[in-house]
C-alpha positions, -999 to 999 in steps of 0.1 A, spaced: -79 -250 -109 -56 -226 -101 -53 -193 -84 -68 -163 -99 -68 -133 -75 -54 -126 -42 -63 -92 -22 -51 -80 9 -76 -49 28 -51 -31 46 -58 -7 73 -43 26 66 -17 37 99 -23 75 94 -62 75 92 -81 40 97 -93 36 63 -96 4 44 -79 -1 10 -72 -31 -12 -42 -44 -26 -38 -70 -53 -9 -97 -52 0 -117 -84 -6 -152 -74 23 -164 -93 47 -144 -65 70 -165 -46 79 -142 -16 116 -147 1 119 -176 27 106 -167 60 83 -140 48 49 -140 69 16 -132 50 17 -94 68 52 -91 47 35 -101 16 8 -73 20 33 -47 33 51 -55 0 20 -50 -21 16 -16 -7 50 -6 -11 40 -13 -47 17 12 -46 -14 -1 -65 -51 5 -48 -75 -19 -61 -105 2 -73 -87 31 -81 -67 48 -114 -34 52 -116 -38 89 -117 -57 90 -85 -18 82 -68 -5 52 -48 -3 40 -12 27 38 1 50 26 31 67 52 51 85 50 82 72 15 89 35 30 83 11 17 54 -5 47 42 -39 50 21 -35 76 -12 -45 106 7 -24 98 37 6 90 14 -2 125 -3 1 143 31 34 123 42 53 133 6 40 172 8 52 171 48 86 158 35 93 181 5 113 211 14 92 239 30 61 212 27 31 211 53 11 183 61 -28 190 61 
């Protein structure tokens, strides 16, 4: 029997909300990567389990793993003339 699903529950570095990201069971990380590195890479991929792609995406920005709302706020703040709510 093969592995069907691998998930990580991540705590947002912006607000502390927990969200889940999925991992491809066939993914082979580079040598020397920890499970934390693999989870961070999945967050960088942007898809949050249980959400629609239309809801937005999670991200890694300035070394912080961010949920969808915190990613939106960081993106707005980084935009020219943007502000963070």
